A tleap script that builds the chain and sets N, CA, C and O, in Angstrom:
source leaprc.protein.ff14SB
mol = sequence {
  NMET LYS LYS LYS LYS LYS GLN LEU THR VAL
  ALA TYR GLU HIE GLU LYS ASN ILE PRO ALA
  LEU GLN GLU GLY PHE ARG VAL LEU ASN GLU
  ASP LEU LYS GLN ASN LEU LYS ARG TYR ALA
  LYS GLN ASN HIE LYS LYS LYS ASN CLEU
}
set mol.1.N position { 297.784 181.854 155.814 }
set mol.1.CA position { 298.614 181.975 154.548 }
set mol.1.C position { 298.176 180.438 153.694 }
set mol.1.O position { 297.805 180.325 152.526 }
set mol.2.N position { 298.363 179.389 154.697 }
set mol.2.CA position { 298.096 178.051 153.120 }
set mol.2.C position { 296.729 178.160 152.906 }
set mol.2.O position { 296.465 177.627 151.828 }
set mol.3.N position { 295.151 178.879 153.770 }
set mol.3.CA position { 294.380 178.675 153.387 }
set mol.3.C position { 294.559 179.230 151.563 }
set mol.3.O position { 294.586 178.458 150.605 }
set mol.4.N position { 294.668 180.883 151.496 }
set mol.4.CA position { 294.909 181.367 150.456 }
set mol.4.C position { 295.444 180.269 149.498 }
set mol.4.O position { 294.797 179.878 148.526 }
set mol.5.N position { 296.376 179.912 149.757 }
set mol.5.CA position { 297.481 178.658 148.877 }
set mol.5.C position { 296.215 177.721 147.987 }
set mol.5.O position { 295.809 177.817 146.829 }
set mol.6.N position { 295.938 177.049 148.823 }
set mol.6.CA position { 295.157 176.252 148.767 }
set mol.6.C position { 294.077 176.140 147.617 }
set mol.6.O position { 293.791 175.221 146.849 }
set mol.7.N position { 293.517 177.603 147.813 }
set mol.7.CA position { 292.185 178.028 146.838 }
set mol.7.C position { 292.824 178.108 145.748 }
set mol.7.O position { 292.346 177.519 144.779 }
set mol.8.N position { 294.349 179.013 145.562 }
set mol.8.CA position { 294.885 179.253 144.519 }
set mol.8.C position { 295.015 177.989 143.526 }
set mol.8.O position { 294.490 177.875 142.419 }
set mol.9.N position { 295.928 176.977 144.264 }
set mol.9.CA position { 295.915 175.272 143.569 }
set mol.9.C position { 294.243 175.242 143.021 }
set mol.9.O position { 293.925 175.008 141.855 }
set mol.10.N position { 293.648 175.421 143.710 }
set mol.10.CA position { 291.955 175.075 143.186 }
set mol.10.C position { 291.321 175.757 142.080 }
set mol.10.O position { 290.440 175.143 141.479 }
set mol.11.N position { 291.615 176.884 141.729 }
set mol.11.CA position { 291.635 177.890 141.009 }
set mol.11.C position { 292.651 177.516 139.707 }
set mol.11.O position { 292.427 177.676 138.508 }
set mol.12.N position { 293.435 177.152 140.144 }
set mol.12.CA position { 294.299 177.029 138.522 }
set mol.12.C position { 294.393 175.505 138.115 }
set mol.12.O position { 295.015 175.122 137.123 }
set mol.13.N position { 293.607 174.546 139.118 }
set mol.13.CA position { 293.244 173.084 138.352 }
set mol.13.C position { 291.955 173.685 137.363 }
set mol.13.O position { 291.833 173.411 136.169 }
set mol.14.N position { 291.143 174.457 138.058 }
set mol.14.CA position { 289.931 174.338 137.688 }
set mol.14.C position { 289.922 175.142 136.383 }
set mol.14.O position { 288.923 175.125 135.664 }
set mol.15.N position { 291.354 176.063 135.965 }
set mol.15.CA position { 291.715 176.414 134.938 }
set mol.15.C position { 292.020 175.330 134.288 }
set mol.15.O position { 290.996 175.033 133.674 }
set mol.16.N position { 292.774 174.622 134.081 }
set mol.16.CA position { 293.085 173.739 133.069 }
set mol.16.C position { 291.905 172.745 132.345 }
set mol.16.O position { 291.753 172.182 131.261 }
set mol.17.N position { 291.267 172.869 133.455 }
set mol.17.CA position { 289.887 171.429 133.007 }
set mol.17.C position { 288.916 172.278 132.338 }
set mol.17.O position { 287.760 171.871 132.219 }
set mol.18.N position { 289.337 173.667 131.789 }
set mol.18.CA position { 287.697 174.127 130.652 }
set mol.18.C position { 288.887 175.284 129.623 }
set mol.18.O position { 289.118 176.476 129.829 }
set mol.19.N position { 289.556 174.200 128.315 }
set mol.19.CA position { 289.883 175.167 128.004 }
set mol.19.C position { 288.813 175.311 126.801 }
set mol.19.O position { 289.093 175.507 125.619 }
set mol.20.N position { 287.960 175.218 127.175 }
set mol.20.CA position { 286.573 175.502 126.284 }
set mol.20.C position { 286.474 176.991 126.825 }
set mol.20.O position { 286.600 177.913 126.019 }
set mol.21.N position { 286.352 177.133 127.566 }
set mol.21.CA position { 285.939 178.640 128.209 }
set mol.21.C position { 287.377 179.443 128.128 }
set mol.21.O position { 287.286 180.663 128.264 }
set mol.22.N position { 288.471 178.990 127.956 }
set mol.22.CA position { 289.502 180.143 127.435 }
set mol.22.C position { 289.168 180.531 126.212 }
set mol.22.O position { 289.027 181.726 125.953 }
set mol.23.N position { 288.985 179.484 125.222 }
set mol.23.CA position { 288.714 179.073 123.285 }
set mol.23.C position { 287.504 180.502 123.529 }
set mol.23.O position { 287.705 181.540 122.899 }
set mol.24.N position { 286.063 180.367 124.668 }
set mol.24.CA position { 285.431 181.212 124.704 }
set mol.24.C position { 286.108 182.306 124.738 }
set mol.24.O position { 285.955 182.838 123.638 }
set mol.25.N position { 286.772 182.937 125.394 }
set mol.25.CA position { 287.520 184.296 125.995 }
set mol.25.C position { 287.720 184.885 124.503 }
set mol.25.O position { 287.304 185.851 123.864 }
set mol.26.N position { 288.592 183.768 124.289 }
set mol.26.CA position { 289.627 184.272 122.671 }
set mol.26.C position { 288.571 184.760 121.919 }
set mol.26.O position { 288.808 185.684 121.141 }
set mol.27.N position { 286.905 184.094 122.046 }
set mol.27.CA position { 286.678 184.544 120.307 }
set mol.27.C position { 286.213 185.607 120.795 }
set mol.27.O position { 286.495 186.669 120.239 }
set mol.28.N position { 285.198 185.590 122.214 }
set mol.28.CA position { 285.050 187.006 123.029 }
set mol.28.C position { 285.666 188.248 122.386 }
set mol.28.O position { 285.113 189.169 121.785 }
set mol.29.N position { 286.812 188.058 122.636 }
set mol.29.CA position { 288.306 189.225 122.696 }
set mol.29.C position { 288.143 189.644 121.181 }
set mol.29.O position { 287.956 190.788 120.768 }
set mol.30.N position { 288.239 188.612 120.517 }
set mol.30.CA position { 288.296 188.635 118.857 }
set mol.30.C position { 287.093 189.455 118.187 }
set mol.30.O position { 287.412 190.285 117.336 }
set mol.31.N position { 285.759 189.295 118.494 }
set mol.31.CA position { 284.536 189.690 118.273 }
set mol.31.C position { 285.173 191.161 119.293 }
set mol.31.O position { 286.001 191.897 118.756 }
set mol.32.N position { 284.919 191.322 120.069 }
set mol.32.CA position { 285.174 192.676 120.681 }
set mol.32.C position { 285.574 193.713 119.517 }
set mol.32.O position { 284.922 194.631 119.022 }
set mol.33.N position { 287.048 193.182 119.219 }
set mol.33.CA position { 288.231 193.986 118.551 }
set mol.33.C position { 287.571 194.381 117.541 }
set mol.33.O position { 287.590 195.529 117.098 }
set mol.34.N position { 286.599 192.952 116.871 }
set mol.34.CA position { 285.985 193.533 115.119 }
set mol.34.C position { 284.859 195.151 115.481 }
set mol.34.O position { 284.899 196.328 115.121 }
set mol.35.N position { 284.069 194.417 116.262 }
set mol.35.CA position { 283.169 195.674 117.023 }
set mol.35.C position { 284.066 196.675 117.305 }
set mol.35.O position { 283.893 197.302 116.260 }
set mol.36.N position { 284.718 197.182 117.776 }
set mol.36.CA position { 285.247 198.134 117.869 }
set mol.36.C position { 286.196 199.281 117.004 }
set mol.36.O position { 286.603 200.439 117.092 }
set mol.37.N position { 286.251 197.650 115.782 }
set mol.37.CA position { 287.100 198.569 114.861 }
set mol.37.C position { 285.641 199.356 113.607 }
set mol.37.O position { 285.622 200.214 112.723 }
set mol.38.N position { 284.735 198.513 114.191 }
set mol.38.CA position { 283.392 198.490 113.038 }
set mol.38.C position { 283.282 199.977 113.929 }
set mol.38.O position { 283.711 200.997 113.388 }
set mol.39.N position { 282.764 200.039 115.139 }
set mol.39.CA position { 282.475 201.600 115.596 }
set mol.39.C position { 283.080 202.677 115.453 }
set mol.39.O position { 282.485 203.719 115.180 }
set mol.40.N position { 284.964 202.564 115.688 }
set mol.40.CA position { 285.171 203.563 115.053 }
set mol.40.C position { 285.136 203.753 113.811 }
set mol.40.O position { 285.060 204.977 113.704 }
set mol.41.N position { 285.146 203.115 112.363 }
set mol.41.CA position { 284.633 203.684 111.288 }
set mol.41.C position { 283.502 204.452 111.237 }
set mol.41.O position { 283.614 205.634 110.909 }
set mol.42.N position { 282.095 203.843 111.588 }
set mol.42.CA position { 281.563 204.639 111.768 }
set mol.42.C position { 281.367 206.182 112.646 }
set mol.42.O position { 280.765 207.187 112.268 }
set mol.43.N position { 281.890 206.013 113.556 }
set mol.43.CA position { 282.052 207.512 113.886 }
set mol.43.C position { 283.193 208.391 113.068 }
set mol.43.O position { 283.291 209.616 113.134 }
set mol.44.N position { 283.987 207.563 112.330 }
set mol.44.CA position { 285.082 208.468 111.783 }
set mol.44.C position { 283.556 209.026 110.675 }
set mol.44.O position { 283.230 210.208 110.565 }
set mol.45.N position { 283.183 208.429 110.317 }
set mol.45.CA position { 281.986 208.662 109.310 }
set mol.45.C position { 281.043 210.084 109.052 }
set mol.45.O position { 280.758 210.946 108.221 }
set mol.46.N position { 280.813 209.636 110.373 }
set mol.46.CA position { 279.500 210.775 110.970 }
set mol.46.C position { 280.328 212.185 110.883 }
set mol.46.O position { 279.949 213.257 110.413 }
set mol.47.N position { 281.896 211.756 111.637 }
set mol.47.CA position { 282.719 213.547 111.738 }
set mol.47.C position { 282.679 213.918 110.288 }
set mol.47.O position { 282.939 215.077 109.967 }
set mol.48.N position { 282.326 212.884 109.255 }
set mol.48.CA position { 283.247 213.488 108.007 }
set mol.48.C position { 281.960 214.013 107.757 }
set mol.48.O position { 282.149 214.975 107.012 }
set mol.49.N position { 280.844 213.903 107.964 }
set mol.49.CA position { 279.625 214.540 107.270 }
set mol.49.C position { 278.812 216.034 107.422 }
set mol.49.O position { 277.835 216.280 106.714 }
savepdb mol mol.pdb
quit
């Protein structure tokens, strides 16, 4: 049990050290949302044709 808790702590420390990575993920997620909207619109147009 002890070992697992230590690993979690290390992972947490690691997370705190890279806000840039978190920012990157946030940007990626925004990008994905935009792409999904665009894709949905394209599909909608195709169905109407």
